[in-house]
C-alpha positions, 0 to 999 in steps of 0.5 A: 407682079399682080396683087394676087400673086404678091399675096399668094407668095406672101402667104406661102412665105408666111406659112413656110416660116412656120407661123400658125394660122388662126382660122380653122377649116370650114366646119362640116355641116351636119345633114338633116336626118331623115328617111332616104329621099329617093323612093323606088317602087319594087318591081317584083314580089312584095318584100318585108316591110321591116327590111332595112337598108344596111349601114354604109361602110367605106371599104375600097373594093376591086374594080369588078366589085365596085362596078357591081355595087348597089343600094338595092338588092334583087329582093327589093328591085325584082331584077336579076343580078344578071342584069348587066352581065352580057352588055358592054360598059360602053353600050351601057354608058351611052344610055346613061349619058343620054338619060333625059333631064326631066324623065316621065315620072314613072320612068324616073323611078325606073331609072333610079331602080336601075342605077341603084340596083346590086347586079353583076357588072359588065364583063369588060369591067376594068380598073377605071370603074367606068360603069359605076362612075357613069351611074354616079354621074347620072344620079348627080344630073338628077340631083340625087346626091345622097344616094349617089354618095351612099353608093360610092361610099359603099364601093369605097371612094378611096381609090383613084378611079372613084375619089374625084366623084366621091369628093364632089358628091361629099362637097355637094352634100357638105360632108367632105371630112371623110373624103378630105382625110383620105386625100390628106393621107393618100395624095395620089388619090387625085391629080387635082391640086386644088382639091389637095390644097383644100383637103390638107387645110381641112386636115390642119396641114396649112403649110403643105396646103400653101406649098401646093397652092403656090406650086400650082400657081407658078406652074399654071396647074390652077387658073386664076379664079381657083388660086384666088379662092384658095388663097382667100380660104387659106388666109382670110385676111387677104379678103381686105386686099382681094375681091372674090373672083367672078363665079367661073364657068363651069361651077364645080363643087369645090369652087362652090364650097370655097365661095361659101367658105370665104363668106361669099355664098352663091345662089343655086337657082342657075346652077346644075340641079345637084347644087340645090342640095346645098340649100337644104342643109339648114343654112338657107332661108325658107324661100331658097329651101322651098325652091331647091326642094321643088327643083329636086322633087321634080326628078324624085331626088327629094321626097314629096313629103319633104317638100310638103313639110317645107310648104307648110312649115310656117305662114308665108312671108309675102305674095307672088311666085313661090308664096302663091304655091305655099298658099295654095298647098296650105289652103288645100291641106287645111280644106282636107283637114277640115273635111270641107267640100266647098273649100276643096272645090276651090283649093284643089284646082288652085293647088293643081295649077300651082303644081302644073307650073313646075311640073310637080303634078305627080308629087302633089298626087303622091302627097294628097292621094290618100287623103283625097280618097277619104275626102268629101268631094262635090260632083264638080271636083271629083273628075280632077280628084280622080285624075290626081289619084290616077297619077299617084301610087294608088292609081288603081283606086282612082275609080273609087272617087269617080266611077267611069262613065265616059270613054276616057274615064273607062280607058284610064280605069282600064289602064289602072287595072292593066286591061284597057279596051280598044273601044275606049281609045279615041286618039292614035296614041290611046290606041297604041297604048291599048295595043301594048297592053294586049300583047305579052311579047317585047317589041322586035327592036328590043327582042335581040337584046333580051334574047342575048341576055342583055336585060338591063340594056333592053330596059334602058332602050325601052325606057329611053325610047318611051321618054323620047316618044312621050315628048312628041306623043309618038304612037308607034314608039310608045307601043313598042316601049310599053310592050317591052316593059310589060314583057320583062315584068315591069307592069307597074312602070308600064301602067303608071307611064301610060297613065302619065302619058295621057294625063300629063300630055307631051308638054310635061 
């Protein structure tokens, strides 16, 4: 018998005998209180600035209502509630499963709008809540754990169809108490014996947790690494006899939290993006926090202001790598605060280069655009500052910094207004973009979807087409996708995407 099997069996025997354990379950870690991390640009009429996101309550819904749940009502998104009504779940899931890992930033914001929108579900909705689960999986791949967790909690995660997603998201955020209590009360919510053992232990039922672990080990329901992790969690004294296992692949949220609970926390740099949320709970060092926020800011899962707050939290501790980015952002911040044109001429290109290194140009733009508009800028600095503002939500004001005088500058200014001129286009891609802004009709390949009332599917088709086209600067596909986005009323998304295509280039 292996040492692990001996120890696991001994642990079970001890607990069956009624001996109390001294260790308390891993405490839930309070999440940092802040504003929502995902920012969505309204795609319709302005809404009241005083609107608030309603409180989230956990109430199990029937399957059709669960698939319809969202965080953003139609008054915020500007999209109709009929968005998904005439599409099949399979078709929508195919699009969501293929969303790129690093979308064009304007399209990333659009994807969040679609994923979080309240809308009637597809007509073939079933008990499995497949459409909601596909949305949750897409949000998780982007690292948007907080809104995904809010979404599943609003739907009511205490159903077999949604529980596993609920627990995974809660584990990633470090707030699994509610989900674990639900599983302890209702074991049939999950078939995962590891999750049941973990949650029962957190609820204080150590004896049943040990029984489940022992049974799972005997039947082979759990692999050796999972048995080891749970045994060490249930009986910390085993750490003197058994080393933690090598990190298994794939890493799951439960495995990740178990490593943390037994005092062997794992780094998140090489794990999927969603795991980076663990470094933003106030338990990691400053460097790890910054690197995690950079990964998440790249996909909009963390707001740029939060990343900027980390960049400027204190004096850098060393040089090289992340510390060079910290120095660059702090120097630009100081130059803007001082209103020093000479310092801005030096620090703005350095900060821009630091942002380019991690594809965070639009994040930097949204952080600094408003301040750049009021800053003293010398002649040599104005072109870069103007392009930075053009990549921000204030893109229409970029010409305030640099009145256009060249064809490229006039093209960018025209795109910001939605009226680019053909005479200013030089390359085939520029001409395709101008063509898209001179037509009010959707592309033929998307018209059938729109005419069939499959608006959400048409938007996904156009957005994913544009994302694919942006990677290779494909003019015809770019023209088609931008035309459709404009035709369905997504003018802001189309303008920002076009500006980003020209200013960021295919290498993003």
